[in-house]
C-alpha positions as CSV (number, residue, x, y, z in Angstrom):
1,M,26.9,-53.6,47.5
2,D,30.5,-52.6,46.3
3,A,31.1,-49.2,44.3
4,V,30.8,-50.9,40.9
5,T,27.4,-52.3,41.7
6,L,26.0,-48.9,42.7
7,R,27.6,-47.0,40.0
8,V,25.6,-49.6,37.5
9,W,22.7,-49.2,39.5
10,L,22.7,-45.2,39.1
11,W,23.8,-45.5,35.6
12,D,21.4,-44.1,32.8
13,G,21.9,-47.1,30.5
14,K,22.8,-45.0,27.6
15,I,26.1,-46.5,25.6
16,E,28.5,-44.1,24.3
17,P,31.4,-45.1,22.4
18,D,33.5,-44.0,25.4
19,D,31.9,-46.4,27.6
20,V,33.3,-49.6,26.1
21,D,36.5,-50.8,27.2
22,P,38.8,-51.5,24.4
23,S,40.7,-54.4,26.1
24,N,38.1,-56.6,26.4
25,D,34.9,-55.2,24.8
26,T,32.9,-54.9,27.7
27,I,30.8,-51.8,28.8
28,V,32.2,-49.7,31.6
29,P,29.3,-47.3,33.2
30,P,30.4,-44.0,33.2
31,N,30.9,-42.1,36.6
32,G,29.3,-38.8,35.7
33,R,26.0,-39.8,34.2
34,S,23.0,-41.3,36.5
35,S,19.5,-41.7,35.4
36,L,16.6,-39.6,36.4
37,A,14.7,-42.6,38.1
38,A,17.8,-43.5,40.2
39,N,17.9,-39.8,41.6
40,I,14.3,-39.8,42.3
41,V,14.7,-43.0,44.2
42,I,17.6,-41.9,46.4
43,Q,15.9,-38.1,46.7
44,A,12.2,-39.5,47.8
45,P,13.0,-40.4,51.3
46,F,14.1,-36.8,51.9
47,E,11.6,-35.1,50.0
48,L,8.9,-37.1,51.8
49,L,10.6,-36.2,55.3
50,A,10.8,-32.6,54.2
51,I,6.6,-32.7,53.3
52,S,6.0,-34.4,56.3
53,I,7.8,-32.0,58.6
54,T,6.6,-28.7,56.7
55,L,2.9,-30.1,57.1
56,F,3.5,-30.6,60.7
57,L,5.1,-27.2,61.4
58,A,2.2,-25.4,59.1
59,A,-0.7,-27.5,61.0
60,L,1.0,-26.6,64.4
61,G,1.3,-22.7,63.6
62,S,-2.6,-23.0,62.4
63,Y,-3.4,-24.5,65.5
64,L,-1.7,-22.1,67.7
65,G,-3.1,-19.2,65.7
66,L,-6.3,-20.5,65.8
67,I,-6.2,-21.0,69.6
68,Y,-4.8,-17.6,69.9
69,A,-7.6,-15.6,67.7
70,S,-10.2,-17.7,69.5
71,K,-8.7,-16.4,73.2
72,V,-8.6,-20.3,74.2
73,K,-6.1,-20.2,77.4
74,L,-3.1,-22.3,76.8
75,S,-1.1,-21.4,79.6
76,E,-1.3,-19.5,82.9
77,G,0.4,-16.0,83.3
78,W,0.5,-12.9,81.6
79,D,-0.3,-13.0,78.0
80,G,0.4,-16.9,77.8
81,N,-1.1,-17.6,74.4
82,S,0.9,-14.8,72.7
83,A,4.2,-16.3,74.5
84,V,3.3,-19.7,73.0
85,L,2.8,-18.7,69.6
86,A,5.9,-16.1,69.6
87,A,8.2,-19.0,70.8
88,F,6.7,-21.3,67.8
89,I,7.0,-18.7,65.2
90,A,10.8,-17.7,66.3
91,T,11.7,-21.3,66.2
92,A,10.2,-21.9,63.1
93,V,11.6,-19.1,61.3
94,F,15.0,-19.8,62.8
95,S,14.9,-23.4,61.6
96,L,13.9,-22.6,58.3
97,V,16.7,-19.8,57.8
98,V,19.1,-22.2,58.9
99,F,18.1,-24.6,56.3
100,G,17.6,-22.1,53.5
101,Q,21.6,-20.9,54.1
102,A,22.7,-24.4,53.9
103,L,20.9,-25.3,51.0
104,G,22.3,-22.1,49.5
105,A,25.7,-22.5,50.5
106,K,25.4,-25.8,48.9
107,D,24.5,-24.6,45.5
108,Q,27.3,-22.0,45.7
109,E,29.7,-24.8,46.3
110,M,28.1,-26.8,43.5
111,T,28.6,-23.7,41.4
112,K,32.0,-23.2,42.1
113,H,32.6,-26.5,41.5
114,E,31.2,-26.7,38.3
115,V,33.1,-23.5,37.0
116,S,36.4,-25.1,38.3
117,V,35.7,-28.3,36.3
118,K,35.2,-26.4,33.4
119,L,38.3,-24.0,33.9
120,A,40.5,-27.3,34.4
121,K,39.2,-28.7,31.2
122,E,40.1,-25.8,29.2
123,R,43.6,-25.7,30.6
124,I,44.2,-29.3,29.9
125,R,42.9,-28.7,26.0
126,R,45.2,-25.7,26.1
127,A,48.0,-27.6,27.4
128,Q,47.5,-30.3,24.8
129,S,47.0,-28.2,22.1
130,A,50.4,-26.4,22.9
131,S,52.2,-29.5,23.3
132,V,50.6,-30.8,19.9
133,S,52.0,-27.5,18.2
134,R,55.2,-27.7,19.8
135,R,55.8,-31.3,18.5
136,R,54.8,-30.0,15.0
137,T,57.2,-27.3,14.8
138,C,60.2,-29.3,16.0
């Protein structure tokens, strides 16, 4: 699959006047608009994996918590059950914090990108209007 085919598949299908190539009257899918359905299809495997891992961790945590509360012996040694439960909780919390930090950092990146794109577009508009006003004065 090449980039054009992928872009057409992701495209939302709405045709705007800017989407028509004047040289040969063909429709050119825009780079920035994608359909909601395409986004859901692409995102679904990640979401299903995240849900399954979350449910697995919740079930394992519940199991270990119930075992600890019922005083069932999981391992030998001094306070073995609480050590197993503490190791699970520490690992799960660390993983969730790292994942949350990564998601937050990505959101900040996207916000910075959107702001920089808006600023760049504004600078281009100002430069174009300044050049048009210079031409008028000359």
